[in-house]
C-alpha positions as CSV (number, residue, x, y, z in Angstrom):
1,M,0.0,0.0,0.0
2,P,1.5,3.4,-1.0
3,S,2.1,5.2,2.3
4,T,4.8,7.6,3.4
5,E,6.2,4.9,5.6
6,N,6.3,2.2,2.9
7,I,7.9,4.6,0.4
8,R,10.5,5.7,2.9
9,A,11.3,2.0,3.8
10,G,11.7,1.3,0.1
11,M,13.9,4.4,-0.3
12,E,16.2,3.2,2.6
13,H,16.4,-0.3,1.2
14,F,17.1,1.0,-2.3
15,A,19.9,3.3,-1.0
16,D,21.5,0.3,0.7
17,H,21.0,-2.4,-1.9
18,C,20.3,-0.9,-5.3
19,A,21.9,2.5,-5.6
20,T,25.4,1.1,-6.2
21,C,24.3,0.4,-9.8
22,H,21.1,2.4,-10.2
23,A,22.1,5.6,-8.3
24,N,20.0,7.2,-5.6
25,D,18.0,9.0,-8.2
26,G,17.4,5.9,-10.3
27,S,19.4,7.2,-13.3
28,G,21.9,4.4,-13.4
29,Q,24.7,6.9,-13.6
30,T,27.2,5.4,-11.2
31,I,30.7,4.0,-11.6
32,F,29.4,0.5,-11.5
33,G,26.3,1.2,-13.6
34,K,28.3,2.8,-16.4
35,G,30.5,-0.3,-16.5
36,L,27.7,-2.8,-17.0
37,Y,26.4,-4.1,-20.3
38,P,23.6,-3.7,-20.8
39,K,23.6,-0.5,-18.7
40,P,21.0,-0.2,-15.9
41,P,17.9,1.6,-17.2
42,D,16.9,5.0,-16.0
43,L,14.2,3.9,-13.5
44,R,12.5,7.3,-13.8
45,A,11.9,6.9,-17.5
46,A,8.8,5.6,-19.3
47,G,10.5,2.2,-20.0
48,T,10.3,1.4,-16.3
49,Q,7.4,3.7,-15.2
50,N,5.1,2.2,-17.8
51,K,5.6,-1.3,-16.6
52,S,3.0,-2.8,-14.2
53,D,3.8,-3.1,-10.5
54,G,3.9,-6.9,-11.1
55,E,6.5,-6.6,-13.8
56,I,8.8,-4.4,-11.7
57,Y,8.3,-6.8,-8.7
58,Y,9.2,-9.7,-11.0
59,T,12.4,-8.0,-12.2
60,I,13.5,-7.4,-8.6
61,A,12.7,-10.9,-7.5
62,N,14.0,-12.8,-10.6
63,G,16.6,-10.4,-12.1
64,V,17.3,-10.0,-15.8
65,R,19.1,-12.8,-17.6
66,L,22.4,-11.9,-19.3
67,S,22.7,-8.6,-17.5
68,G,24.2,-7.3,-14.2
69,M,20.7,-7.4,-12.5
70,P,20.7,-10.5,-10.3
71,A,17.7,-12.2,-8.8
72,F,17.1,-10.7,-5.3
73,S,14.3,-13.1,-4.1
74,E,16.7,-14.4,-1.5
75,V,17.7,-11.0,-0.3
76,H,14.5,-9.0,-0.5
77,T,11.5,-10.3,1.4
78,T,8.2,-10.0,-0.4
79,A,7.3,-6.9,1.6
80,K,10.7,-5.3,0.9
81,A,10.4,-6.0,-2.8
82,W,6.9,-4.4,-2.9
83,R,8.3,-1.4,-1.0
84,L,11.0,-1.1,-3.6
85,V,8.3,-1.0,-6.3
86,L,6.6,1.8,-4.4
87,F,9.9,3.7,-4.2
88,I,10.6,3.2,-7.9
89,R,7.2,4.7,-8.7
90,H,8.2,7.6,-6.5
91,L,11.6,8.2,-8.3
92,P,10.2,10.7,-10.9
93,Q,9.1,13.0,-8.0
94,I,12.1,12.5,-5.7
95,T,13.2,15.7,-3.9
96,P,16.7,17.0,-3.3
97,E,16.1,16.6,0.4
98,E,15.3,12.9,0.0
99,L,18.4,12.3,-2.2
100,K,20.6,14.0,0.5
101,E,19.0,11.7,3.1
102,M,19.7,8.7,1.0
103,N,23.4,9.5,0.9
104,G,23.6,8.5,4.5
105,W,22.1,5.1,3.8
106,N,24.3,4.2,0.8
107,R,26.4,1.1,1.2
108,K,30.0,2.1,2.0
109,P,32.8,0.3,0.1
110,Q,34.7,-2.2,2.1
111,A,38.5,-1.7,2.5
112,N,40.5,-4.1,0.4
113,P,42.8,-6.4,2.3
114,K,46.4,-5.7,1.7
115,N,47.4,-9.4,1.6
116,F,45.5,-11.7,-0.8
């Protein structure tokens, strides 16, 4: 159900699990996203926004074959995946304040061990 709480929960989960490739704003303009083939789609654009909620959920749960989008059904519970759908629907209206808040939730890179 679209509520402020569910969209915010989706936003937080997206920042931690999805933004590495998709960017906080959904543009796909990240170091990792730019290096993928095919490139992650702009989630704000019609190509994603015109999909049904079920199609977006299916992509989150099952991934996209032969791309960098893995299946996340083991990582994202059903509720978390549906909150991601709500957040993806919200991306075209995301505010600068929300993007700033998401920066604090982004996954931080792990330090590389010096000895392999």
